[in-house]
C-alpha positions in Angstrom: -83.4 130.1 138.9 -86.7 129.1 140.4 -89.1 130.0 137.6 -90.5 126.5 137.2 -91.9 126.8 140.8 -94.4 129.5 139.6 -96.5 126.6 138.1 -98.8 125.4 140.9 -98.9 121.7 140.0 -95.1 121.4 139.7 -94.7 123.4 142.9 -97.0 121.1 144.8 -95.2 118.0 143.6 -91.7 119.5 144.2 -92.5 120.4 147.8 -94.2 117.1 148.5 -91.3 115.1 147.1 -88.8 117.2 149.1 -90.5 116.0 152.3 -91.1 112.5 151.1 -87.6 111.9 149.8 -86.2 113.2 153.1 -88.2 110.6 154.9 -87.2 107.8 152.4 -83.5 108.6 152.8 -83.9 108.6 156.6 -85.5 105.2 156.4 -82.8 103.8 154.1 -80.1 104.8 156.6 -82.2 103.6 159.6 -82.7 100.1 158.1 -79.0 99.6 157.8 -78.5 100.8 161.4 -81.4 98.7 162.6 -80.1 95.5 160.9 -76.6 96.1 162.4 -78.1 96.1 165.9 -80.2 93.0 165.5 -77.5 90.5 164.3 -74.3 89.2 165.9 -71.1 91.0 165.1 -69.7 88.1 163.2 -72.7 88.1 160.8 -73.2 91.8 160.6 -71.5 92.5 157.3 -73.4 89.7 155.5 -76.7 90.8 157.0 -76.1 94.4 155.8 -75.3 93.2 152.3 -78.5 91.2 152.3 -80.4 94.5 152.5 -79.2 95.3 149.0 -80.2 91.9 147.7 -83.8 92.1 148.9 -84.2 95.5 147.4 -82.9 94.7 143.9 -84.7 91.4 143.3 -88.2 93.1 143.0 -86.7 95.8 140.8 -85.3 93.2 138.4 -88.6 91.4 138.4 -90.8 94.4 137.7 -88.5 96.7 135.7 -89.9 95.9 132.3 -93.6 96.0 133.1 -93.2 99.1 135.3 -91.9 101.0 132.3 -94.8 99.8 130.2 -97.2 100.8 132.9 -95.8 104.4 133.0 -96.4 104.6 129.2 -99.9 103.0 129.3 -101.7 104.4 132.4 -102.5 107.7 134.1 -99.2 108.6 135.8 -100.8 110.8 138.5 -103.2 108.0 139.5 -100.4 105.4 139.4 -98.3 107.6 141.7 -101.3 108.0 144.1 -101.4 104.2 144.3 -97.7 103.7 144.8 -97.3 106.4 147.3 -100.2 105.2 149.4 -98.8 101.6 149.4 -95.3 102.8 150.5 -96.8 104.8 153.3 -98.6 101.7 154.6 -95.5 99.6 154.4 -93.5 102.2 156.4 -96.2 102.4 159.0 -96.2 98.6 159.4 -92.4 98.7 159.9 -92.8 101.4 162.5 -95.4 99.5 164.4 -93.4 96.3 164.4 -90.3 98.2 165.7 -92.3 99.9 168.5 -93.6 96.5 169.5 -90.0 95.2 170.0 -88.9 93.7 166.7 -86.1 91.3 167.4 -85.7 89.5 164.0 -84.4 90.9 160.7 -86.6 89.0 158.3 -89.6 91.4 158.7 -87.3 94.3 157.8 -86.1 92.4 154.7 -89.6 91.5 153.7 -91.0 95.0 154.0 -87.9 96.5 152.3 -88.5 94.1 149.4 -92.2 95.1 149.2 -91.4 98.8 149.2 -88.8 98.3 146.5 -91.3 96.5 144.3 -93.8 99.4 144.7 -91.0 101.9 144.0 -90.2 100.1 140.8 -93.6 101.3 139.5 -93.4 104.8 141.2 -90.1 105.9 139.6 -91.1 105.7 135.8 -94.5 107.3 136.5 -92.9 110.1 138.6 -90.2 110.9 136.0 -92.7 110.9 133.1 -95.2 113.1 135.0 -93.0 116.1 135.5 -93.0 117.4 131.8 -96.8 117.7 131.9 -96.6 120.1 134.9 -94.6 122.9 133.2 -94.3 124.4 129.7 -91.5 123.2 127.5 -89.4 126.4 128.0 -89.4 125.9 131.8 -88.6 122.2 131.7 -84.8 122.4 132.0 -85.3 124.6 135.0 -87.7 122.1 136.5 -85.2 119.3 135.9 -82.5 121.3 137.7 -84.7 122.0 140.6 -85.7 118.4 140.9 -82.1 117.3 140.9 -81.2 119.8 143.7 -84.3 118.7 145.6 -83.3 115.1 145.6 -79.8 115.9 146.7 -81.0 118.2 149.5 -83.2 115.4 150.7 -80.2 113.0 150.5 -78.3 115.3 152.9 -81.1 116.3 155.3 -82.7 112.9 155.5 -79.8 110.7 156.7 -78.4 113.5 158.9 -81.7 114.0 160.6 -82.2 110.3 160.8 -79.0 109.8 162.7 -80.0 112.5 165.2 -83.5 110.9 165.5 -82.1 107.4 166.0 -79.8 108.7 168.7 -82.5 110.6 170.5 -85.6 108.4 170.1 -84.8 105.2 168.2 -85.3 103.8 164.7 -89.0 103.3 165.1 -89.6 107.1 165.0 -87.7 107.3 161.7 -90.0 104.7 160.1 -93.0 106.7 161.5 -91.8 109.9 160.1 -91.3 108.3 156.7 -94.9 107.0 156.7 -96.2 110.5 157.4 -93.9 112.0 154.7 -95.7 110.0 152.0 -99.0 111.7 153.0 -97.5 115.0 151.9 -97.0 113.8 148.3 -100.4 112.2 148.3 -101.9 115.5 149.3 -100.0 117.3 146.6 -101.2 114.9 143.9 -104.8 115.3 145.1 -104.5 119.1 145.1 -103.3 119.3 141.5 -105.6 121.2 139.2 -106.7 119.0 136.3 -108.4 120.7 133.3 -111.5 118.5 132.6 -111.5 119.7 129.0 -108.1 118.2 128.4 -106.5 114.8 128.9 -105.8 113.9 132.5 -102.3 114.5 133.7 -99.8 112.0 132.3 -102.1 110.2 129.9 -101.1 111.8 126.6 -99.9 109.3 123.9 -100.6 106.2 125.9 -99.0 103.0 124.8 -100.1 99.4 125.1 -99.6 97.4 128.2 -98.3 94.2 126.5 -95.3 91.9 126.6 -94.5 92.9 123.0 -94.2 96.6 124.1 -91.9 95.6 127.0 -89.6 93.5 124.8 -89.4 96.4 122.3 -87.9 98.6 125.0 -85.4 95.9 126.0 -84.3 95.4 122.4 -83.8 99.1 121.8 -81.5 99.5 124.9 -79.2 96.6 124.0 -79.0 97.5 120.3 -77.8 101.1 121.1 -74.1 101.1 122.0 -74.1 104.5 123.6 -77.1 103.8 125.8 -75.9 100.3 126.6 -72.4 101.6 127.6 -73.7 104.3 129.9 -75.9 101.8 131.7 -73.0 99.4 132.1 -70.9 102.2 133.5 -73.6 103.0 136.0 -73.9 99.4 137.0 -70.2 98.6 137.4 -69.2 101.8 139.1 -71.9 101.5 141.8 -71.5 97.7 142.1 -67.8 97.8 142.9 -67.8 101.1 144.8 -71.0 100.8 146.8 -69.9 100.9 150.4 -73.0 102.4 151.9 -74.0 99.1 153.5 -70.7 99.1 155.4 -71.0 102.6 156.9 -72.5 101.3 160.2 -69.3 99.2 160.6 -67.0 102.1 159.8 -68.9 104.4 162.2 -69.0 101.9 165.0 -65.7 100.0 164.7 -63.3 102.0 162.6 -64.1 105.7 163.3 -66.0 105.2 166.6 -68.4 108.1 166.0 -71.8 106.5 166.9 -75.2 107.1 165.4 -74.8 110.9 164.9 -71.5 110.5 163.0 -73.1 107.7 161.0 -75.9 110.0 159.9 -73.4 112.5 158.7 -71.3 109.9 156.9 -74.4 108.5 155.2 -75.2 112.1 154.0 -71.7 113.0 152.9 -72.0 111.8 149.3 -75.2 113.8 148.9 -73.5 116.8 150.3 -71.0 116.7 147.5 -73.7 116.0 145.1 -75.7 119.1 146.2 -72.9 121.5 145.4 -72.0 119.7 142.1 -75.6 119.5 140.9 -76.0 123.3 141.2 -72.9 123.7 139.1 -73.8 121.1 136.5 -77.2 122.7 135.8 -75.4 125.5 134.0 -72.0 123.8 133.2 -73.3 120.8 131.3 -73.9 122.8 128.1 -70.3 124.0 128.2 -68.7 120.5 128.3 -67.6 119.6 124.8 -65.9 116.2 125.3 -68.8 114.6 127.2 -67.7 111.0 126.8 -64.2 111.6 128.1 -65.5 113.7 131.0 -68.0 110.9 131.9 -65.2 108.3 132.0 -62.9 110.6 134.0 -65.6 111.4 136.6 -66.2 107.7 137.2 -62.4 107.3 137.6 -62.5 110.0 140.3 -65.4 108.1 141.9 -63.4 104.9 142.2 -60.2 106.7 143.5 -62.2 108.5 146.2 -63.7 105.2 147.2 -60.2 103.7 147.7 -59.2 106.8 149.8 -62.4 106.4 151.9 -61.5 102.8 152.7 -57.9 103.7 153.8 -59.0 106.7 155.9 -58.9 106.6 159.7 -60.1 110.1 160.3 -63.7 111.2 160.4 -63.4 114.4 158.4 -61.1 112.8 155.8 -63.6 110.0 155.4 -66.4 112.6 155.1 -64.5 114.4 152.4 -63.8 111.2 150.4 -67.5 110.3 150.6 -68.5 113.8 149.5 -66.1 113.5 146.5 -67.8 110.3 145.5 -71.1 112.1 145.5 -69.7 115.0 143.4 -68.1 112.7 140.9 -71.2 110.6 140.6 -73.3 113.7 140.0 -71.1 114.7 137.0 -71.3 111.2 135.5 -75.1 111.0 136.2 -75.9 114.2 134.4 -73.9 113.2 131.3 -75.2 109.7 131.3 -78.7 110.8 131.4 -78.1 113.5 128.8 -76.7 110.9 126.4 -79.7 108.6 126.9 -82.1 111.5 126.4 -80.6 112.5 123.1 -80.4 108.9 121.9 -83.9 107.7 122.9 -87.1 108.4 120.9 -90.0 109.7 123.0 -92.3 106.7 122.5 -89.8 104.5 124.3 -89.1 106.8 127.2 -91.0 104.8 129.9 -89.6 101.5 128.8 -86.0 102.7 128.6 -86.4 104.1 132.1 -87.7 100.7 133.3 -84.7 98.9 131.9 -82.4 101.5 133.2 -83.7 100.9 136.7 -82.0 97.5 136.8 -78.7 99.2 136.2 -78.8 102.3 138.3 -80.6 100.7 141.2 -79.3 97.2 140.7 -75.7 98.3 140.8 -75.6 99.8 144.3 -78.0 97.2 145.8 -76.0 94.2 144.5 -72.9 96.1 145.3 -74.0 96.2 148.9 -74.3 92.5 148.9 -70.9 92.1 147.3 -69.4 94.5 149.8 -71.0 92.6 152.7 -69.7 89.2 151.4 -66.1 90.5 151.0 -66.2 92.3 154.3 -67.4 89.2 156.0 -64.4 87.3 154.8 -61.6 89.9 154.6 -62.8 92.9 156.6 -64.5 96.2 155.7 -61.4 98.0 154.6 -60.4 95.3 152.1 -63.9 95.3 150.8 -64.0 99.1 150.1 -60.5 99.3 148.7 -60.9 96.4 146.3 -64.2 97.7 145.3 -62.7 101.1 144.3 -60.0 99.2 142.3 -62.7 97.1 140.6 -64.5 100.3 139.6 -61.4 101.7 137.9 -60.8 98.4 136.0 -64.5 98.3 134.8 -64.4 101.9 133.7 -61.2 101.3 131.7 -62.8 98.2 130.0 -66.0 100.0 129.0 -64.1 102.9 127.6 -61.8 100.6 125.6 -64.6 98.5 124.2 -66.9 101.5 123.3 -64.9 104.0 121.1 -68.2 105.8 120.3 -68.5 106.8 123.9 -65.0 108.1 124.2 -65.5 110.2 121.1 -68.9 111.5 122.1 -69.1 115.3 122.0 -71.5 118.0 122.8 -71.9 118.9 119.1 -72.8 115.3 118.2 -76.3 114.9 116.8 -78.7 112.0 117.3 -80.1 110.1 114.3 -83.6 111.4 115.0 -85.0 114.7 116.4 -84.2 115.6 120.0 -86.7 114.0 122.5 -89.8 115.7 123.5 -90.6 117.1 126.9 -90.9 113.8 128.7 -87.4 112.8 127.8 -85.4 115.0 130.1 -86.8 113.8 133.4 -84.1 111.1 133.9 -81.8 113.8 135.5 -84.0 113.9 138.6 -82.9 110.4 139.7 -79.8 108.2 140.1 
């Protein structure tokens, strides 16, 4: 099950990202908690929703050119630049917090800058993995990466909640800054054969506007790819209640920072178990389109149940179910896109996809905050789950090809090369 870790370069990156992702998830949870402490109670929901807005605007702005950059430049060097920059931004946030930060705008500004840098890091990171292992070990590497991300999603917020309660949010930001150094060290320690092309530079494309528009046209002219991206966006837009978890922890469930950390990690806990199952089970699913739509339906229903719950462990279970259902849909969505995308457009398709799979939850946090500010957090979550069910039904009704999509269905061109399977390591 761990055979891909025998390759030194992949093992270095895997271990480095495990630490770094844990720090990043800790910081994501800490920012929401920090904002909730800095604003008055009557503006808290809107302020939390704004966190999603400041994160998505840079992604929308840079999504096209970041995908082109991943196809045109040395991906290892690009990652060194992005990881270093994100470490500096986290360190600045830690210093400001230790000095007694009392306004929310620096948090928004630094979150936006980090999101902009991350928009370039994601395509480069996903495209680098296939150059670190031979083709026969790539599926195993993808499975290990998926599990690694989900483990960090559980460990990071849970540890972050404990650290916030024990020492304050500033130490969470400081830990995240240090965690980036582990990835930087891993990238520097990779062995590069001087007789071959540098890691991640094979088949470079051109860094031009024409190349970016080509990727955009491809996505929107492909019904299957377009529908999977729409499902990703609408499901997370309507059912993204992460930004409201501080309110549920403080005002509804009364569990404090420690309970908040566990609630924040609950979706990832469900995802960890499910991702281990899906590594092997995905090849056995015949009616992939129908299973995809059903899993998103479960995601919406679990969100409704979470909004109505008044008990901590029931809420935890509902959130864990959203993570499990989202993992099933994520794997199938990514598999469809892999089979339907030619290798030369991989980075650009990933760049466009970022707008959907990151934009959905971030804009959803803003929508959840606005509704919660006017009608309360429970109404916001429950109506969001209902909206998810309606959107899923609409996409399924308007895309018959997706409903009919099966495991035995063949793409119009040969299956993608090694770089095409890396999408399964990210949401």
